[in-house]
Rosetta silent file (secondary structure, phi, psi, omega in degrees, C-alpha in Angstrom):
SEQUENCE: MLFVRPLFRVRGIHPLRSFSTSKLLFQKTFPTADVVADAIPPYPYPTQWYKQSSRGLYAGQTIKFGNNVSGKFKYKTRRAWRPNVFSKRLWSRGLNCHVRVKCSVKALRTIEKNGGLDEYLLGIKEGRVKALGEMGWLLRWAILRTEGVRRKFEIERRGLGLPDKRDVGGEGVKVRVARGRYLVLTKDGWRRVRPKREAAAPSVEVFEEVFREKMAKRQDAIRIEMEGLKGNETERMRLEKMLLTPKEEKEALRLAKREWRKRVVEKEQQQENQKHRKGGLQSV
SCORE:     score description
SCORE:     0.000 S_00000001
   1 L     0.000  130.406 -178.892   -7.977   -9.675  126.126 S_00000001
   2 L   -82.266  145.118  176.790  -11.283  -11.535  126.309 S_00000001
   3 L  -100.467  121.910 -178.572  -12.506  -13.051  129.532 S_00000001
   4 L  -106.590  126.360  178.293  -13.797  -16.598  129.118 S_00000001
   5 L   -73.190  133.508  178.725  -16.039  -18.037  131.802 S_00000001
   6 L   -66.242  150.183 -178.179  -14.880  -21.510  132.931 S_00000001
   7 L   -76.902  -21.408  179.909  -17.107  -24.431  132.058 S_00000001
   8 L  -139.090  165.615 -177.134  -16.945  -25.899  135.564 S_00000001
   9 L  -119.387  125.034 -179.109  -16.311  -24.633  139.055 S_00000001
  10 L   -80.977  123.975  179.143  -13.640  -26.155  141.271 S_00000001
  11 L   -85.042  148.099  179.069  -14.951  -26.749  144.763 S_00000001
  12 L   -73.334  157.056 -179.405  -12.756  -26.154  147.784 S_00000001
  13 L   -85.159  -15.406 -178.465  -11.462  -29.045  149.845 S_00000001
  14 L   -84.733  145.894  178.690  -12.364  -27.379  153.148 S_00000001
  15 L   -70.722  159.637  179.963  -15.840  -27.908  154.594 S_00000001
  16 L   -66.991  -32.923 -179.210  -18.300  -25.033  154.703 S_00000001
  17 L  -145.638  118.721 -179.209  -18.484  -25.193  158.503 S_00000001
  18 L   -72.195  171.677 -178.402  -15.989  -26.966  160.713 S_00000001
  19 L   -63.500  129.714 -179.355  -16.959  -28.956  163.803 S_00000001
  20 L  -155.786  151.143  178.550  -18.318  -26.651  166.490 S_00000001
  21 L   -94.164   -4.200 -179.857  -20.641  -26.847  169.471 S_00000001
  22 L   -76.552  162.277 -179.893  -22.122  -23.384  168.879 S_00000001
  23 L   -71.924  151.898  176.537  -25.548  -22.894  167.335 S_00000001
  24 L   -69.670  133.947 -178.833  -25.891  -22.452  163.599 S_00000001
  25 L    56.420   50.582 -178.391  -26.147  -18.751  162.637 S_00000001
  26 L   -75.917  112.148  179.254  -25.534  -17.642  166.219 S_00000001
  27 L    54.639   48.795  178.548  -26.356  -13.899  166.385 S_00000001
  28 L   -92.553  -45.433 -175.997  -25.917  -13.393  162.660 S_00000001
  29 L  -133.754  170.257  176.408  -29.008  -11.423  161.717 S_00000001
  30 L  -106.497  148.153  176.857  -31.973   -9.672  163.258 S_00000001
  31 L   -72.903   74.994 -172.246  -35.603  -10.733  162.665 S_00000001
  32 H   -62.936  -48.938 -174.794  -36.218   -7.654  160.511 S_00000001
  33 H   -63.158  -43.418 -178.657  -39.471   -8.708  158.865 S_00000001
  34 H   -66.470  -40.018 -177.980  -41.139   -9.803  162.109 S_00000001
  35 H   -65.892  -45.169 -179.639  -40.066   -6.667  163.993 S_00000001
  36 H   -66.920  -39.660  179.617  -41.322   -4.285  161.310 S_00000001
  37 H   -63.178  -35.703  178.191  -44.581   -6.218  160.896 S_00000001
  38 H   -70.669  -29.674 -177.637  -45.261   -5.927  164.635 S_00000001
  39 H   -79.327  -28.314 -177.206  -44.617   -2.161  164.574 S_00000001
  40 L   -78.663  135.855  175.344  -46.950   -1.385  161.635 S_00000001
  41 L   -65.515  151.374 -176.582  -50.656   -0.992  162.483 S_00000001
  42 L   -65.626  142.390  179.041  -52.900   -3.642  160.867 S_00000001
  43 L   -74.557  128.033 -173.981  -54.216   -2.881  157.392 S_00000001
  44 L   -72.007  -17.917 -178.158  -58.012   -2.390  157.585 S_00000001
  45 L  -126.757   73.846 -177.053  -58.688   -3.950  154.155 S_00000001
  46 L   -65.753  154.230 -179.193  -56.497   -7.069  153.818 S_00000001
  47 L   -74.879  126.677  179.224  -56.192   -8.796  150.451 S_00000001
  48 L  -104.693  -32.818  178.422  -58.520  -11.807  150.119 S_00000001
  49 L  -126.867  154.882 -179.784  -58.087  -12.652  146.425 S_00000001
  50 L    53.746   68.666 -173.049  -55.141  -12.292  144.059 S_00000001
  51 H   -65.206  -14.723  177.213  -52.525  -12.207  146.826 S_00000001
  52 H   -62.873  -26.458 -177.767  -49.805  -10.973  144.409 S_00000001
  53 H   -68.020  -14.734  178.754  -51.313   -7.482  144.680 S_00000001
  54 H   -75.852   -7.779  179.501  -50.118   -7.255  148.305 S_00000001
  55 H  -105.669   21.841  179.252  -46.519   -6.925  147.039 S_00000001
  56 E  -170.744 -176.486  177.604  -47.064   -3.773  144.976 S_00000001
  57 E   -99.676   93.906 -176.525  -49.298   -0.811  144.117 S_00000001
  58 L  -100.126   -5.833  178.718  -52.036   -2.411  142.013 S_00000001
  59 L    56.872   37.743  177.046  -54.771    0.217  142.693 S_00000001
  60 L    78.766    3.651 -179.242  -57.325   -2.494  143.472 S_00000001
  61 L   -79.684  142.673  179.831  -56.856   -4.333  140.161 S_00000001
  62 L  -132.857  176.094  177.268  -57.093   -8.131  140.176 S_00000001
  63 L   -75.155  143.072  179.326  -56.967  -10.973  137.681 S_00000001
  64 E  -122.939  146.085 -177.921  -60.062  -11.444  135.496 S_00000001
  65 E  -118.109  148.641  179.036  -61.274  -14.605  133.758 S_00000001
  66 E  -167.454 -157.716 -176.566  -63.276  -15.029  130.593 S_00000001
  67 E  -130.455  146.655  164.620  -63.464  -16.781  127.226 S_00000001
  68 E   -94.709  121.953 -176.415  -62.010  -16.386  123.760 S_00000001
  69 E  -109.124  123.500  178.953  -64.886  -16.949  121.326 S_00000001
  70 L   -72.357  157.356 -174.115  -64.097  -17.918  117.741 S_00000001
  71 L   -77.189  -39.303 -171.612  -65.887  -16.121  114.948 S_00000001
  72 L   -89.214  -52.295 -174.133  -67.262  -18.954  112.844 S_00000001
  73 L  -101.133   -0.916  176.739  -68.029  -21.890  115.142 S_00000001
  74 L    58.612   37.953  175.058  -68.306  -19.951  118.419 S_00000001
  75 L   -75.397  140.737 -178.787  -65.857  -22.196  120.233 S_00000001
  76 E  -108.086  133.194  177.584  -64.988  -20.945  123.707 S_00000001
  77 E  -126.989  125.548 -178.082  -61.498  -21.098  125.182 S_00000001
  78 E   -67.052  142.526  177.374  -60.849  -20.065  128.765 S_00000001
  79 E  -151.573  173.627 -178.121  -58.346  -17.278  129.310 S_00000001
  80 E  -135.469  147.091  174.841  -57.288  -14.735  131.943 S_00000001
  81 E  -114.082  117.921  179.870  -56.548  -10.999  131.921 S_00000001
  82 L  -102.352  154.208  178.754  -53.865   -9.907  134.356 S_00000001
  83 L   -63.607  147.465  177.544  -53.091   -6.297  135.389 S_00000001
  84 L   -80.591  103.168 -170.529  -50.447   -4.458  133.378 S_00000001
  85 E  -116.564  138.377  175.855  -47.691   -4.217  136.016 S_00000001
  86 E  -126.399  154.656  172.185  -44.240   -2.605  135.826 S_00000001
  87 E   -95.681  109.288 -173.112  -41.362   -2.421  138.284 S_00000001
  88 E  -114.338  152.029  176.777  -40.807    1.318  138.740 S_00000001
  89 E  -109.398   99.816 -173.251  -38.266    3.399  140.665 S_00000001
  90 E  -104.732  142.989 -179.377  -40.270    6.267  142.170 S_00000001
  91 E   -88.100  134.389  177.043  -38.888    9.234  144.112 S_00000001
  92 E  -115.756  117.793  179.325  -40.215    9.922  147.607 S_00000001
  93 L   -69.886  -33.456 -179.877  -39.655   13.424  148.985 S_00000001
  94 L   -67.605  -47.446  179.425  -40.535   12.319  152.508 S_00000001
  95 L   -80.703  -14.577  179.765  -38.072    9.418  152.629 S_00000001
  96 L    59.075   44.361  178.797  -35.547   11.357  150.485 S_00000001
  97 E  -163.164  167.308  175.372  -34.750    8.298  148.383 S_00000001
  98 E   -85.202  142.374  179.474  -35.969    6.241  145.433 S_00000001
  99 E  -120.110  119.136  177.082  -38.410    3.421  146.141 S_00000001
 100 E   -92.283  121.029 -175.666  -38.567    0.479  143.726 S_00000001
 101 E  -148.319  150.993  175.295  -42.032   -1.018  143.744 S_00000001
 102 E   -78.091  128.872 -177.131  -44.323   -2.891  141.369 S_00000001
 103 E  -131.680  140.312  170.708  -47.025   -0.557  140.006 S_00000001
 104 E   -81.937  163.224 -179.808  -49.948   -1.068  137.683 S_00000001
 105 H   -63.169  -35.769  177.896  -50.588    1.411  134.873 S_00000001
 106 H   -63.124  -43.598  178.913  -53.692    2.634  136.692 S_00000001
 107 H   -66.603  -39.294  178.704  -51.680    3.372  139.857 S_00000001
 108 H   -63.583  -41.165  178.629  -48.936    5.134  137.858 S_00000001
 109 H   -63.371  -40.147  178.635  -51.488    7.382  136.153 S_00000001
 110 H   -67.896  -37.386  177.916  -53.005    8.302  139.527 S_00000001
 111 H   -63.274  -41.917  178.509  -49.540    9.011  140.992 S_00000001
 112 H   -66.071  -38.273  179.115  -48.758   11.391  138.117 S_00000001
 113 H   -66.905  -37.613 -178.490  -52.093   13.176  138.521 S_00000001
 114 H   -77.755  -17.109  177.225  -51.585   13.653  142.265 S_00000001
 115 L   101.844   10.329  177.988  -48.070   15.041  141.824 S_00000001
 116 L   147.707  171.705 -178.234  -45.891   12.287  143.271 S_00000001
 117 H   -68.096  -40.339 -177.791  -45.693    9.126  145.311 S_00000001
 118 H   -63.519  -43.846 -179.941  -46.086   10.863  148.686 S_00000001
 119 H   -63.761  -35.463  178.457  -49.286   12.654  147.656 S_00000001
 120 H   -67.876  -42.397 -176.388  -50.730    9.376  146.358 S_00000001
 121 H   -74.509  -27.117 -176.060  -49.920    7.455  149.543 S_00000001
 122 L   -92.634   17.241  176.466  -51.161   10.182  151.923 S_00000001
 123 L   -63.475  145.576 -173.219  -54.684   10.310  150.478 S_00000001
 124 L  -104.261   -7.938 -178.024  -57.381   10.474  153.155 S_00000001
 125 L   -77.341  156.469 -177.466  -60.397    9.052  151.284 S_00000001
 126 H   -66.573  -37.116  179.062  -61.612    5.528  151.947 S_00000001
 127 H   -63.551  -36.516  178.330  -61.260    4.513  148.302 S_00000001
 128 H   -67.626  -42.066  179.362  -57.601    5.530  148.267 S_00000001
 129 H   -63.919  -37.142  177.319  -56.856    3.534  151.420 S_00000001
 130 H   -66.902  -35.013 -177.600  -58.556    0.482  149.874 S_00000001
 131 H   -77.554  -15.719 -176.748  -56.503    0.866  146.672 S_00000001
 132 H   -67.193  -45.012 -174.311  -53.158    1.057  148.511 S_00000001
 133 H    78.074 -178.591 -177.792  -52.916   -2.570  149.547 S_00000001
 134 H   -65.027  -40.531 -179.895  -50.427   -3.934  152.066 S_00000001
 135 H   -66.688  -43.830  176.472  -47.382   -2.507  150.260 S_00000001
 136 H   -64.248  -35.258  177.032  -48.915    0.957  149.975 S_00000001
 137 H   -64.572  -39.528  177.099  -49.938    0.802  153.639 S_00000001
 138 H   -64.234  -45.937  179.054  -46.322    0.033  154.592 S_00000001
 139 H   -65.762  -37.642  177.599  -44.980    2.960  152.524 S_00000001
 140 H   -62.154  -43.712  178.709  -47.673    5.259  153.922 S_00000001
 141 H   -63.346  -39.030  179.782  -46.683    4.324  157.473 S_00000001
 142 H   -67.144  -40.948 -178.882  -43.005    4.978  156.691 S_00000001
 143 H   -70.100  -35.189  179.250  -43.702    8.407  155.142 S_00000001
 144 H   -66.118  -17.095  179.376  -45.932    9.459  158.042 S_00000001
 145 L   -90.686   -2.072 -179.659  -42.932    8.940  160.371 S_00000001
 146 L   -79.095  153.867 -174.709  -40.697   11.433  158.523 S_00000001
 147 H   -69.723  -36.374 -179.527  -40.007   14.816  160.082 S_00000001
 148 H   -62.528  -44.273  179.463  -41.147   16.866  157.073 S_00000001
 149 H   -68.296  -37.867  178.976  -44.621   15.309  157.010 S_00000001
 150 H   -65.222  -39.558  176.757  -44.956   15.597  160.783 S_00000001
 151 H   -64.377  -39.826  178.928  -44.097   19.312  160.644 S_00000001
 152 H   -61.540  -43.247  178.620  -46.674   19.816  157.894 S_00000001
 153 H   -68.096  -32.433  177.064  -49.364   18.156  160.003 S_00000001
 154 H   -64.504  -40.811  178.175  -48.341   20.241  163.021 S_00000001
 155 H   -64.467  -42.936  177.525  -48.894   23.453  161.035 S_00000001
 156 H   -63.498  -37.571 -179.821  -52.320   22.211  159.884 S_00000001
 157 H   -66.094  -40.486  178.215  -53.193   21.243  163.464 S_00000001
 158 H   -67.642  -37.628  178.149  -52.302   24.710  164.751 S_00000001
 159 H   -63.902  -32.402  177.877  -54.302   26.348  161.964 S_00000001
 160 L   -84.093   -4.094  179.661  -57.376   24.347  162.976 S_00000001
 161 L    79.504   19.264  179.616  -56.874   25.276  166.631 S_00000001
 162 L   -86.402  152.660  178.720  -56.190   21.724  167.792 S_00000001
 163 L   -68.458  154.541  178.879  -53.770   21.024  170.682 S_00000001
 164 L   -66.577  145.945  179.158  -50.220   19.930  169.919 S_00000001
 165 L   -77.905  126.472 -178.363  -49.599   16.217  169.786 S_00000001
 166 L   -89.364  152.442  179.207  -47.601   15.075  172.803 S_00000001
 167 L   -80.732  118.094 -179.343  -44.837   12.517  172.707 S_00000001
 168 L   -77.792  -29.800 -179.174  -46.047    9.316  174.333 S_00000001
 169 L    89.459 -161.570 -178.748  -42.578    7.762  174.348 S_00000001
 170 L   112.898  162.734 -178.639  -41.783    4.072  174.289 S_00000001
 171 L   -77.465  141.441  178.265  -39.019    1.893  173.002 S_00000001
 172 L   -84.051  158.594  178.128  -38.074    2.157  169.341 S_00000001
 173 E   -91.373  119.395 -175.748  -37.922   -0.761  166.939 S_00000001
 174 E   -99.725  124.908 -178.091  -34.289   -1.403  165.976 S_00000001
 175 E  -127.605  132.657  177.338  -33.615   -2.916  162.550 S_00000001
 176 E   -85.772  122.687 -178.417  -30.232   -3.721  161.071 S_00000001
 177 E  -106.814  -20.665  178.380  -29.994   -2.426  157.481 S_00000001
 178 E  -161.662  177.946 -179.477  -26.257   -2.931  156.815 S_00000001
 179 L   -69.677  117.961 -179.465  -23.042   -3.858  158.540 S_00000001
 180 L    78.146    7.007 -179.785  -22.591   -1.432  161.412 S_00000001
 181 E  -126.252  136.851 -177.229  -25.733    0.533  160.472 S_00000001
 182 E  -132.250  154.917  178.513  -29.066    0.397  162.199 S_00000001
 183 E  -126.249  122.720 -179.503  -32.461    1.986  161.677 S_00000001
 184 E  -104.601  119.127  178.854  -34.678    2.765  164.644 S_00000001
 185 E   -98.716  106.273 -178.471  -38.386    3.074  163.837 S_00000001
 186 E  -114.660  175.908  176.753  -40.011    5.097  166.607 S_00000001
 187 L   -71.822  -16.952  179.895  -43.284    6.933  166.982 S_00000001
 188 L   -95.915   -5.454  178.673  -41.421   10.197  166.384 S_00000001
 189 E   136.968 -176.939  178.107  -39.784    9.190  163.090 S_00000001
 190 E   -80.829  137.674  178.087  -36.867    7.350  161.532 S_00000001
 191 E  -132.284  123.461  177.115  -33.570    7.491  163.415 S_00000001
 192 E   -95.188  122.944 -176.530  -30.282    6.265  161.971 S_00000001
 193 E  -131.402  168.400  175.371  -27.908    5.092  164.692 S_00000001
 194 L  -127.065  156.399  177.220  -24.716    3.102  165.023 S_00000001
 195 L   -62.806  140.916 -178.066  -23.679    0.643  167.749 S_00000001
 196 L   -72.248  133.093  177.288  -22.080    2.375  170.719 S_00000001
 197 L  -132.895  133.680 -179.715  -18.321    1.974  170.977 S_00000001
 198 L   -78.848  132.581  178.462  -16.152    3.324  173.723 S_00000001
 199 L    56.459   43.257  179.613  -13.333    5.588  172.563 S_00000001
 200 L   -80.516  146.091  179.714  -14.235    5.087  168.912 S_00000001
 201 L   -72.457  146.939  179.071  -12.327    7.073  166.292 S_00000001
 202 L   -64.317  141.504 -176.657  -14.261    9.810  164.477 S_00000001
 203 L  -116.612  140.260  177.536  -15.719    8.669  161.170 S_00000001
 204 H   -68.461  -34.845 -179.425  -16.277   10.723  158.030 S_00000001
 205 H   -63.636  -41.403  178.666  -19.441    8.735  157.258 S_00000001
 206 H   -63.626  -42.518  179.158  -21.003    9.680  160.594 S_00000001
 207 H   -62.401  -41.606  179.506  -20.150   13.350  160.008 S_00000001
 208 H   -63.473  -41.533  179.108  -21.703   13.235  156.516 S_00000001
 209 H   -62.930  -45.516 -179.299  -24.915   11.678  157.859 S_00000001
 210 H   -64.338  -41.973 -178.955  -25.238   14.281  160.625 S_00000001
 211 H   -65.333  -42.544 -179.975  -24.496   17.142  158.225 S_00000001
 212 H   -65.669  -37.936  177.343  -27.023   15.913  155.650 S_00000001
 213 H   -64.030  -40.817  177.740  -29.707   15.541  158.320 S_00000001
 214 H   -64.666  -41.540  178.737  -29.095   19.120  159.487 S_00000001
 215 H   -64.490  -39.561  179.077  -29.255   20.407  155.904 S_00000001
 216 H   -64.937  -40.987  177.082  -32.504   18.509  155.289 S_00000001
 217 H   -62.501  -41.226  179.199  -34.060   19.986  158.446 S_00000001
 218 H   -63.845  -44.621 -179.691  -33.011   23.490  157.336 S_00000001
 219 H   -64.399  -40.862  179.226  -34.454   23.007  153.836 S_00000001
 220 H   -65.366  -40.096  179.450  -37.732   21.615  155.230 S_00000001
 221 H   -63.282  -39.881  179.126  -38.078   24.512  157.675 S_00000001
 222 H   -66.406  -42.494 -179.649  -37.628   27.048  154.853 S_00000001
 223 H   -64.788  -40.615  178.607  -40.187   25.279  152.634 S_00000001
 224 H   -65.494  -38.492  177.275  -42.746   25.120  155.447 S_00000001
 225 H   -66.458  -34.633  176.958  -42.227   28.819  156.159 S_00000001
 226 H   -66.684  -36.297  177.878  -42.738   29.573  152.450 S_00000001
 227 H   -64.905  -32.022  178.615  -46.049   27.702  152.485 S_00000001
 228 H   -76.502  -14.177 -178.869  -47.233   29.922  155.318 S_00000001
 229 L  -111.362   55.870 -178.791  -46.384   33.110  153.347 S_00000001
 230 L   -71.545  -31.562 -178.799  -48.530   32.584  150.263 S_00000001
 231 L   -81.410  -29.412 -176.240  -49.718   36.199  150.144 S_00000001
 232 L   -92.794  100.145 -177.026  -46.338   37.876  150.730 S_00000001
 233 H   -74.078  -33.546 -178.782  -44.365   37.414  147.514 S_00000001
 234 H   -64.353  -43.662  178.228  -41.330   39.427  148.636 S_00000001
 235 H   -66.831  -36.917  177.938  -40.750   37.211  151.660 S_00000001
 236 H   -64.132  -39.977  177.695  -41.294   34.104  149.546 S_00000001
 237 H   -64.565  -39.024  179.824  -38.672   35.302  147.049 S_00000001
 238 H   -66.010  -42.256  178.878  -36.242   35.987  149.888 S_00000001
 239 H   -70.209  -33.018  179.244  -36.769   32.529  151.381 S_00000001
 240 H   -65.494  -33.412  176.537  -36.549   30.900  147.955 S_00000001
 241 H   -68.774  -25.238  179.768  -33.073   32.389  147.505 S_00000001
 242 H   -76.438  -18.071  177.997  -32.054   30.793  150.817 S_00000001
 243 L   -69.532  137.556 -178.395  -32.830   27.303  149.495 S_00000001
 244 L   -95.795  139.612  173.970  -29.712   25.463  148.371 S_00000001
 245 L   -77.630  163.299  176.743  -29.473   23.564  145.105 S_00000001
 246 H   -55.805  -35.093  178.583  -28.012   20.018  145.089 S_00000001
 247 H   -67.521  -41.094  178.451  -24.745   21.440  143.725 S_00000001
 248 H   -67.656  -37.050  176.754  -24.575   24.026  146.526 S_00000001
 249 H   -63.613  -40.057  178.585  -25.331   21.340  149.143 S_00000001
 250 H   -64.136  -41.579  178.899  -22.491   19.214  147.766 S_00000001
 251 H   -66.853  -40.169  178.061  -20.089   22.165  147.919 S_00000001
 252 H   -63.757  -39.081  177.154  -21.188   23.012  151.479 S_00000001
 253 H   -64.419  -39.827  179.613  -20.598   19.393  152.520 S_00000001
 254 H   -63.589  -45.055  179.189  -17.122   19.444  150.964 S_00000001
 255 H   -66.140  -39.585  179.394  -16.145   22.642  152.823 S_00000001
 256 H   -65.469  -38.286  177.255  -17.610   21.354  156.098 S_00000001
 257 H   -64.669  -38.421  178.608  -15.639   18.097  155.774 S_00000001
 258 H   -63.108  -45.686  178.610  -12.438   20.064  155.186 S_00000001
 259 H   -64.816  -38.437 -179.710  -12.995   22.142  158.345 S_00000001
 260 H   -65.221  -40.646  178.574  -13.924   19.032  160.317 S_00000001
 261 H   -63.881  -39.099  177.784  -10.726   17.234  159.259 S_00000001
 262 H   -60.638  -44.842 -179.882   -8.655   20.241  160.334 S_00000001
 263 H   -64.667  -38.756  179.329  -10.268   20.211  163.774 S_00000001
 264 H   -64.710  -43.395  179.489   -9.725   16.448  164.115 S_00000001
 265 H   -64.145  -42.803  178.347   -6.021   16.754  163.188 S_00000001
 266 H   -62.371  -40.499  179.594   -5.530   19.649  165.622 S_00000001
 267 H   -65.530  -40.726  178.206   -7.207   17.679  168.401 S_00000001
 268 H   -64.930  -39.929  177.524   -5.001   14.635  167.741 S_00000001
 269 H   -63.710  -40.725  177.541   -1.881   16.808  167.777 S_00000001
 270 H   -62.584  -41.190  178.589   -2.920   18.340  171.098 S_00000001
 271 H   -64.521  -40.871  177.884   -3.439   14.878  172.591 S_00000001
 272 H   -64.575  -41.143  178.370   -0.012   13.728  171.374 S_00000001
 273 H   -62.767  -39.986  178.102    1.644   16.852  172.814 S_00000001
 274 H   -64.393  -38.528  177.662   -0.019   16.235  176.169 S_00000001
 275 H   -63.846  -42.824  179.554    1.240   12.630  176.169 S_00000001
 276 H   -64.031  -39.219  179.217    4.801   13.780  175.415 S_00000001
 277 H   -65.211  -43.196  178.575    4.628   16.364  178.186 S_00000001
 278 H   -63.408  -39.900  178.279    3.398   13.808  180.702 S_00000001
 279 H   -65.103  -38.138  178.089    6.160   11.399  179.656 S_00000001
 280 H   -66.843  -39.865  178.761    8.815   14.118  180.048 S_00000001
 281 H   -66.203  -38.206  179.515    7.570   15.067  183.509 S_00000001
 282 H   -66.900  -37.616  179.118    7.587   11.431  184.643 S_00000001
 283 H   -67.398  -34.689  177.962   11.178   10.930  183.414 S_00000001
 284 L   -69.248    0.000    0.000   12.336   14.033  185.315 S_00000001
């Protein structure tokens, strides 16, 4: 059976918002953009011309103007050359997710040469920082807050004989990313939290998040240890066998969820038995 879209839309008879003395959009959303902008350090090379480049990775490319010159009469016609830009979905190992961003062909070629998005964003030369733009600066700041990159820098700092970086502390920036889900941007990294609820029932989603974070920490620790054992091939082979494939991680999560559900059911049964015992003693 074919589905035919109606030619018109029937509007409801009820108003969009009934009479009320409360403020419009009272505690509906959080000022996400303002909060994140205040937390990010200022970009040292702000965009002055071609402001569209601040919303993507343009590698310093801007619009160019010139003329089309005819062959016979040499008539000139003004024209413009814009950067060749695509919307790409690039994988970030630090953030452990895909990032959709507008990229020029020049930036994509440089990303492929460097070996990935993280390596491109973490460049230390002045020319690379100038080519990032505001969007690249934001992604660079986000990747520098991940635990894997921080551990890598800690190993480099120890190798150079520098003192360990101390935690200064301070309040984290809390941003709402979905219903019931929050993201705290602190100086120590990204933290996923949920609103506190008293006597809340255990959730499978919370268990999955905690389990995945533990697995990611374990995988990162093994990879960092492998980088430190470049000369010892036997130890590297042994550690490489300890790394789990995505299929093995999925199977481990499934088994862990099964054990967790068993423990939750046993705990609920124990609580019910205690209630029945207390009720029987009170009746006696």
